[in-house]
C-alpha positions as CSV (number, residue, x, y, z in Angstrom):
1,M,4.8,-31.6,32.5
2,T,3.7,-30.4,29.1
3,D,6.1,-28.3,27.1
4,P,4.6,-24.8,26.7
5,T,6.2,-24.5,23.3
6,E,4.4,-27.7,22.1
7,S,1.1,-26.2,23.4
8,I,1.6,-23.0,21.5
9,T,2.5,-25.0,18.4
10,D,-0.5,-27.2,18.7
11,A,-2.8,-24.1,19.1
12,V,-1.3,-22.4,16.1
13,T,-1.6,-25.6,14.0
14,H,-5.3,-26.0,15.1
15,L,-6.0,-22.3,14.3
16,H,-4.4,-22.7,10.9
17,N,-6.4,-25.8,10.0
18,L,-9.6,-24.1,11.2
19,L,-8.9,-21.1,8.9
20,Q,-8.2,-23.4,6.0
21,T,-11.5,-25.3,6.6
22,K,-13.4,-22.0,6.7
23,E,-11.7,-20.8,3.6
24,R,-12.7,-24.0,1.7
25,K,-16.3,-23.6,2.8
26,L,-16.3,-20.0,1.7
27,I,-14.9,-20.9,-1.7
28,E,-17.6,-23.6,-2.0
29,R,-20.4,-21.1,-1.1
30,E,-19.0,-18.6,-3.6
31,A,-18.9,-21.3,-6.3
32,D,-22.5,-22.3,-5.5
33,F,-23.6,-18.7,-5.6
34,A,-21.9,-18.1,-9.0
35,R,-23.6,-21.3,-10.3
36,R,-27.0,-20.0,-9.1
37,V,-26.5,-16.6,-10.7
38,K,-25.5,-18.2,-14.0
39,L,-28.6,-20.4,-13.9
40,F,-30.8,-17.4,-13.1
41,E,-29.3,-15.4,-16.0
42,S,-29.8,-18.3,-18.4
43,T,-33.4,-18.8,-17.5
44,N,-34.1,-15.0,-17.2
45,P,-32.3,-13.5,-20.2
46,S,-32.2,-9.7,-20.6
47,M,-35.2,-8.4,-22.6
48,G,-33.6,-5.1,-23.3
49,N,-32.0,-3.9,-26.4
50,D,-29.0,-1.5,-26.4
51,N,-30.9,0.9,-28.8
52,D,-33.9,1.1,-26.5
53,V,-34.7,4.7,-25.6
54,I,-35.4,4.9,-21.8
55,Q,-37.6,7.8,-20.6
56,L,-36.7,8.8,-17.0
57,N,-38.2,10.9,-14.3
58,V,-35.3,11.7,-11.9
59,G,-36.4,13.2,-8.7
60,G,-39.3,14.9,-10.4
61,R,-37.3,16.2,-13.4
62,T,-38.8,14.6,-16.6
63,N,-38.0,14.8,-20.3
64,I,-34.8,12.9,-19.7
65,A,-34.2,10.3,-22.5
66,V,-31.2,8.0,-22.7
67,L,-30.2,4.9,-24.6
68,R,-30.2,1.7,-22.6
69,S,-26.6,1.2,-23.7
70,L,-25.6,4.4,-21.9
71,L,-26.8,3.2,-18.5
72,T,-25.4,-0.4,-18.9
73,Q,-21.7,0.5,-19.8
74,F,-20.3,-0.8,-16.5
75,E,-21.5,-4.4,-16.5
76,G,-20.5,-5.0,-12.9
77,S,-22.6,-2.1,-11.5
78,M,-26.0,-2.1,-10.0
79,L,-27.0,0.6,-12.5
80,A,-26.3,-1.7,-15.4
81,A,-28.2,-4.6,-13.7
82,K,-31.2,-2.3,-13.0
83,F,-31.5,-1.1,-16.6
84,S,-30.6,-4.4,-18.3
85,G,-34.2,-4.8,-19.3
86,R,-34.8,-7.7,-17.0
87,W,-36.6,-5.6,-14.4
88,D,-38.4,-3.0,-16.6
89,D,-41.8,-4.3,-15.8
90,S,-41.3,-4.2,-12.0
91,M,-39.6,-0.7,-11.8
92,E,-41.5,2.3,-10.4
93,K,-43.0,4.6,-13.0
94,D,-44.8,7.9,-12.9
95,R,-48.3,8.4,-14.3
96,D,-46.8,9.1,-17.8
97,G,-45.0,5.8,-17.9
98,N,-41.5,7.2,-17.2
99,I,-39.2,5.1,-15.1
100,F,-38.8,6.9,-11.8
101,V,-35.3,7.3,-10.3
102,D,-35.4,8.6,-6.7
103,Q,-32.1,10.6,-6.9
104,D,-31.1,14.2,-6.9
105,P,-31.5,15.3,-10.5
106,D,-28.4,17.5,-10.6
107,N,-26.1,14.8,-9.4
108,F,-27.8,12.2,-11.7
109,M,-27.2,14.5,-14.7
110,I,-23.5,14.7,-13.7
111,L,-23.5,10.9,-14.0
112,I,-25.3,11.0,-17.4
113,D,-22.9,13.6,-18.7
114,Y,-19.9,11.5,-17.6
115,L,-21.4,8.3,-19.2
116,R,-22.0,10.2,-22.5
117,M,-18.4,11.4,-22.5
118,R,-17.2,7.8,-22.0
119,M,-19.6,6.5,-24.6
120,N,-18.4,9.0,-27.2
121,N,-14.7,8.1,-26.6
122,Q,-13.4,5.4,-28.9
123,L,-11.4,3.8,-26.1
124,K,-14.3,4.1,-23.6
125,H,-12.0,6.1,-21.4
126,V,-12.4,9.6,-19.7
127,L,-9.2,11.4,-18.8
128,V,-8.9,12.1,-15.1
129,N,-9.1,15.9,-15.5
130,H,-12.6,15.4,-17.0
131,R,-13.9,13.3,-14.1
132,P,-16.6,15.0,-12.0
133,N,-15.5,16.8,-8.8
134,P,-16.1,14.3,-6.0
135,T,-18.6,15.5,-3.4
136,Y,-20.4,13.6,-0.7
137,K,-23.8,13.7,-2.5
138,L,-22.4,12.6,-5.8
139,C,-20.2,9.8,-4.4
140,T,-22.9,8.3,-2.1
141,M,-25.1,8.0,-5.2
142,L,-22.2,6.4,-7.2
143,E,-21.5,4.0,-4.3
144,Y,-25.2,3.1,-4.2
145,Y,-25.1,2.1,-7.9
146,N,-21.6,0.5,-7.4
147,L,-20.1,3.0,-9.9
148,M,-17.2,4.3,-7.9
149,P,-14.8,1.8,-9.6
150,G,-16.1,3.0,-12.9
151,V,-16.2,6.8,-12.5
152,Y,-13.1,7.0,-10.3
153,S,-11.2,4.0,-11.8
154,Q,-7.8,3.0,-10.5
155,T,-5.1,5.5,-11.7
156,W,-1.5,4.5,-10.9
157,V,1.3,6.8,-11.8
158,G,5.1,6.3,-11.6
159,G,8.4,7.3,-13.1
160,E,9.3,3.8,-14.4
161,Q,7.7,1.9,-17.3
162,F,4.8,-0.4,-16.3
163,V,1.6,-1.7,-17.8
164,C,-1.8,-1.3,-16.2
165,E,-4.6,-3.5,-17.4
166,E,-8.2,-3.8,-16.2
167,I,-9.0,-7.5,-15.9
168,A,-12.4,-7.1,-14.2
169,Y,-14.6,-4.4,-12.9
170,G,-12.6,-2.6,-10.2
171,T,-9.6,-4.9,-10.6
172,V,-6.4,-4.2,-12.5
173,T,-3.0,-5.8,-12.9
174,L,0.3,-3.9,-12.9
175,S,3.2,-5.4,-14.7
176,S,6.8,-4.1,-14.7
177,Q,9.2,-4.3,-17.5
178,E,11.1,-7.6,-17.5
179,G,13.8,-7.5,-14.9
180,E,12.9,-3.9,-13.9
181,R,11.4,-2.6,-10.7
182,A,8.6,-0.1,-10.8
183,T,7.2,2.2,-8.0
184,V,3.8,3.6,-8.4
185,L,1.4,5.9,-6.4
186,H,-2.4,6.1,-6.5
187,P,-3.1,9.9,-6.6
188,S,-6.1,10.9,-4.5
189,G,-7.4,13.7,-2.3
190,E,-5.7,17.0,-3.0
191,Y,-2.7,15.2,-4.6
192,R,-3.5,16.0,-8.3
193,N,-7.2,16.0,-7.4
194,M,-7.8,12.7,-9.3
195,S,-10.2,10.9,-6.8
196,P,-11.3,10.9,-3.2
197,Q,-8.9,9.8,-0.6
198,V,-8.3,6.0,-0.6
199,L,-9.3,4.2,2.6
200,E,-8.5,0.6,1.7
201,F,-6.9,-1.4,-1.1
202,A,-5.8,-5.0,-1.6
203,V,-2.7,-6.1,-3.5
204,E,-1.8,-9.7,-4.5
205,F,1.8,-10.3,-5.7
206,D,2.0,-13.1,-8.2
207,K,4.2,-16.1,-7.4
208,G,7.7,-14.9,-8.1
209,A,6.9,-11.2,-8.0
210,S,8.7,-9.1,-5.4
211,G,8.5,-5.6,-4.0
212,A,6.8,-3.6,-1.3
213,V,3.3,-2.2,-0.6
214,G,1.8,0.2,1.9
215,W,1.2,3.9,2.6
216,I,3.5,6.9,2.1
217,R,3.2,10.7,2.7
218,C,4.2,12.3,-0.6
219,K,4.4,15.9,-1.7
220,D,3.1,16.7,-5.2
221,E,6.0,17.8,-7.3
222,G,4.1,17.8,-10.6
223,K,3.1,15.2,-13.1
224,D,6.7,14.1,-13.9
225,S,7.7,13.5,-10.3
226,K,8.4,10.0,-9.1
227,V,8.9,8.1,-5.8
228,T,12.6,7.4,-5.3
229,C,12.5,5.9,-1.8
230,S,14.3,2.7,-0.9
231,F,11.8,0.4,0.7
232,N,14.4,-1.6,2.6
233,E,14.4,0.3,5.8
234,A,12.0,2.3,8.0
235,L,11.0,5.6,6.5
236,A,9.6,8.5,8.6
237,N,6.8,9.1,6.1
238,A,5.8,5.5,5.3
239,L,4.3,2.2,6.5
240,F,4.9,-0.7,4.2
241,L,5.6,-4.4,3.9
242,N,8.7,-5.6,2.1
243,I,7.7,-8.9,0.5
244,E,11.3,-10.3,0.1
245,E,12.5,-9.4,3.6
246,R,9.1,-10.4,5.1
247,I,9.2,-7.2,7.3
248,I,6.6,-4.6,7.9
249,F,8.4,-1.3,8.4
250,G,6.8,1.5,10.5
251,P,7.7,5.1,10.6
252,E,10.7,4.5,12.9
253,A,11.3,0.7,13.1
254,A,10.3,-2.8,12.0
255,L,6.8,-3.6,13.4
256,D,6.6,-7.3,12.4
257,Q,8.9,-9.7,10.6
258,N,9.5,-13.4,9.7
259,M,6.0,-13.8,8.4
260,R,5.1,-17.2,6.8
261,I,5.3,-15.9,3.3
262,N,7.5,-17.0,0.4
263,H,7.1,-14.9,-2.7
264,N,9.0,-17.5,-4.8
265,E,6.6,-20.4,-3.9
266,S,3.2,-18.8,-3.8
267,S,1.3,-15.5,-4.3
268,T,1.0,-13.1,-1.4
269,K,-2.1,-11.0,-0.7
270,V,-1.9,-7.9,1.4
271,I,-4.7,-5.5,2.6
272,C,-3.9,-1.9,3.5
273,K,-6.4,0.2,5.4
274,R,-6.6,3.6,7.0
275,S,-9.2,4.9,9.5
276,G,-9.8,8.1,11.4
277,I,-9.2,11.7,10.3
278,E,-6.1,13.8,9.9
279,G,-4.3,14.0,13.3
280,E,-6.0,10.8,14.5
281,M,-5.3,8.6,11.6
282,E,-4.5,4.9,12.0
283,L,-2.9,2.9,9.2
284,S,-2.7,-0.9,9.0
285,I,-1.1,-3.5,6.8
286,E,-2.4,-7.1,7.0
287,V,-0.9,-10.2,5.4
288,L,-3.9,-12.5,5.1
289,E,-3.9,-15.3,7.7
290,D,-0.5,-14.3,9.0
291,A,0.3,-10.9,10.4
292,K,-1.0,-7.4,10.9
293,A,0.7,-4.1,11.9
294,V,-0.8,-0.8,12.9
295,A,1.0,2.6,13.0
296,N,0.4,6.4,12.8
297,L,2.4,8.6,10.5
298,P,3.4,12.1,11.5
299,K,1.0,14.8,10.2
300,S,2.2,17.3,7.6
301,C,-0.2,19.6,5.8
302,Q,2.3,19.8,2.9
303,Y,2.1,16.0,2.2
304,D,-0.7,13.7,1.1
305,L,-1.1,10.1,2.3
306,L,-1.1,7.8,-0.7
307,P,-1.1,4.1,-1.5
308,V,2.3,3.0,-2.8
309,I,3.4,-0.2,-4.5
310,Q,6.9,-1.2,-5.6
311,F,7.0,-4.3,-7.7
312,M,9.1,-6.5,-10.0
313,G,6.8,-8.8,-11.9
314,K,3.0,-8.6,-11.8
315,V,0.6,-7.6,-9.0
316,T,-3.2,-7.5,-8.9
317,V,-4.9,-4.6,-7.2
318,S,-8.6,-4.7,-6.1
319,G,-11.0,-3.7,-3.4
320,I,-10.3,0.1,-3.4
321,K,-12.6,2.0,-1.0
322,Y,-12.7,5.8,-0.8
323,A,-13.2,8.2,2.1
324,I,-16.6,9.5,0.9
325,D,-17.7,10.7,4.4
326,Q,-14.8,13.2,4.4
327,L,-15.9,14.9,1.1
328,P,-17.7,18.3,1.0
329,T,-21.5,17.9,0.8
330,G,-21.8,19.6,-2.6
331,S,-25.2,21.2,-3.4
332,K,-24.3,21.2,-7.0
333,N,-21.5,19.7,-9.0
334,S,-19.6,20.7,-12.1
335,Y,-16.6,19.7,-14.1
336,D,-13.4,21.7,-14.1
């Protein structure tokens, strides 16, 4: 008679090998795609010049003139690709030869004003209190042009010293002081009104880095406040994974443990998601190819649900998605 334990072990091993095979094929396809893109760009160089003056007709509003360099600031965005100069001849134009942009002119001018502020800043950075107020109309346009990571860039805050560095469009690294542990939040929603609510984010702990990652309900105590929670046990207002202990803690108890991760031997990537609306919200933490836990946190109108990371060493944060559908429509937009 076959030992059930051996059958389960064989099934797990088979599934693990299958996932590794699929991962290798995906990496090969991504490498082939990157090679094709590089070949295309080398054979189809941009014909545009940064100093070109682009005449636009935005939703019927004409007499809008901008430099090409203004529209191509965020190299990873669709807006930058569209106005690189490579596609000028094929873009729609009105009878006067202006490039036609089928967008709401008020929202597009909000974007233009933001890009001008960024262009005029020596550090190419706009303070969070000068970002445009997020509305559904504005943010759907920004998402269409892949500009959400640019306009509402990652903003992590915490009481301890740490370094935040953008290494690619929409991707940052967070590094703690040597031998020190840092805890940071990503303010969003009504919490300091920095960006729309975060729906999803991915964190990869470097080999040797330790800490915790997940969601926490946190009350805004002002710009100098910091998170002082101990992420070594279940917290009523949090769902998080402790990398060292290999435990996912829910609001009341451990939800999963003994995952096949070892922070001292390899990097660990974690994806955190939320879905639903207030009162029916579901949170999840997923360790790639290993474990997933789902929980609901108690609702409190005085507290905001925020991404939280505690780390010693370096982590990479990417893939932030925002709850655009929950934003007010916004007929017009303005800066505070």
